[in-house]
Each structure stands twice: as structure tokens, then as C-alpha cells.
C-alpha positions as MATLAB code, in Angstrom:
seq = 'XXXXXXXXXXXXXXXXXXXXXXXXXXXXXXXXXXXXXXXXXXXXXXXXXXXXXXXXXXXXXXXXXXXXXXXXXXXXXXXXXXXXXXXXXXXXXXXXXXXXXXX';
ca = [
      21.230  -93.453   -8.482;
      24.147  -91.444   -6.928;
      26.755  -93.205   -4.657;
      28.870  -91.242   -2.070;
      31.796  -92.894   -1.101;
      33.911  -92.313    1.303;
      37.648  -93.697    1.728;
      39.041  -93.640    4.797;
      42.496  -94.706    6.399;
      42.275  -95.390    9.861;
      45.566  -95.541   12.258;
      45.769  -99.071   14.375;
      45.903  -96.659   17.556;
      42.274  -95.799   17.510;
      40.960  -98.145   14.762;
      38.620  -99.955   17.619;
      36.887  -96.944   18.725;
      36.809  -95.539   15.431;
      34.795  -98.498   14.464;
      32.078  -98.522   17.140;
      31.586  -94.928   16.301;
      31.503  -95.165   12.558;
      29.029  -98.272   13.067;
      27.044  -96.929   16.168;
      26.983  -93.173   15.785;
      28.328  -91.949   12.443;
      26.825  -94.043    9.574;
      23.359  -94.210   11.332;
      23.322  -90.507   11.743;
      24.129  -90.104    8.506;
      21.057  -91.998    7.362;
      19.254  -90.249    9.661;
      19.692  -86.888    7.550;
      16.572  -88.913    5.235;
      19.054  -87.984    2.160;
      20.433  -91.369    1.379;
      18.462  -94.471    1.335;
      21.256  -96.778    2.459;
      24.779  -97.510    3.210;
      27.525 -100.247    3.202;
      30.832 -100.268    4.923;
      33.564 -102.567    3.163;
      37.233 -102.807    3.783;
      39.867 -102.417    1.420;
      42.223 -105.473    1.389;
      44.809 -103.646   -0.403;
      47.638 -102.742    2.412;
      48.590  -99.059    2.555;
      52.394  -98.048    2.493;
      50.980  -95.521    5.574;
      50.146  -98.443    7.383;
      46.561  -98.310    8.831;
      43.326  -99.924    8.008;
      41.407  -98.350    4.902;
      37.491  -98.747    4.396;
      35.076  -97.659    2.210;
      31.626  -96.532    3.063;
      29.364  -96.222    0.340;
      26.129  -94.048    0.591;
      23.328  -94.321   -2.151;
      20.829  -91.435   -2.712;
      18.209  -90.339   -5.361;
      20.119  -87.431   -7.264;
      23.263  -85.420   -7.736;
      21.030  -82.544   -6.245;
      20.446  -84.318   -2.623;
      23.787  -84.817   -2.534;
      24.701  -81.278   -2.836;
      21.669  -80.550   -0.314;
      24.188  -82.511    2.159;
      27.018  -80.866    1.279;
      25.665  -77.632    2.205;
      23.686  -78.444    5.740;
      25.131  -81.748    7.365;
      28.562  -82.455    5.794;
      30.684  -80.006    7.644;
      29.405  -81.001   10.574;
      29.990  -84.703   10.326;
      33.460  -83.921    8.763;
      34.297  -81.734   11.806;
      33.130  -84.125   14.448;
      35.606  -86.771   12.993;
      38.440  -84.480   12.543;
      37.890  -83.631   16.129;
      37.407  -87.449   17.218;
      40.002  -88.729   15.448;
      42.612  -85.728   13.700;
      45.680  -87.075   12.114;
      44.773  -90.945   12.983;
      42.343  -90.232   10.634;
      42.558  -89.768    6.573;
      39.623  -89.662    4.331;
      38.781  -88.161    0.254;
      35.820  -89.075   -1.654;
      34.047  -89.990   -4.389;
      30.747  -89.454   -6.198;
      29.610  -92.275   -8.342;
      26.946  -92.693  -11.058;
      25.341  -96.081  -11.287;
      24.884  -96.880  -15.012;
      23.607 -100.313  -14.686;
      23.309 -103.099  -12.474;
      23.879 -106.921  -13.479;
];
């Protein structure tokens, strides 16, 4: 199993708007691509020097190949929409994780 982790720092001035967009549009639309089986959104509890609030969304998929298809077929439009809506008020970075074991 592969976890596609997107960590985002969002400026307080657009926080509420971003949260509504994430929960009611962005995450559901990513899941609707059929490339992910689930998503989990968590708040990062470390305060950032740059301010804002940081969240991590972890999308679960079956393979690296499926994630690569997402990058090719879907990711550009999703990233463009976020940049268009929130610009420099949002800073995101992505990490790919491979699940070794659950305990």
C-alpha cells in the first residue's frame, strides 16, 4: 500500500475558506478519481515559524503505478485549482510513503 501525503501550511486569512474547500470539494474530488481508497486529514501540532496552520492529508492507494497515473491524469488540474484559489497563502509539499506493516 502507498500513502500519498500532502502537507499544507495555510495562512490564517484564508483558513476557513480553505478548510471548507478541502473537506467539501478537493478531497471528495480526489477520491472520486478512483485512484485512492481513502483519505485522512490531520492537523500538525507543531507551530510553524512562518505562522499559519499546517495540515496533512494522507491518501491511500494500492500501488506506485496508480499514484503515477494520478500524477499524469489528475494532479496538474488539482494543483492549479489550489494555486488559483489560495496563491501564496498556501504552501504545500508532497511525500510518498510505503506501508511496511500495521500493528
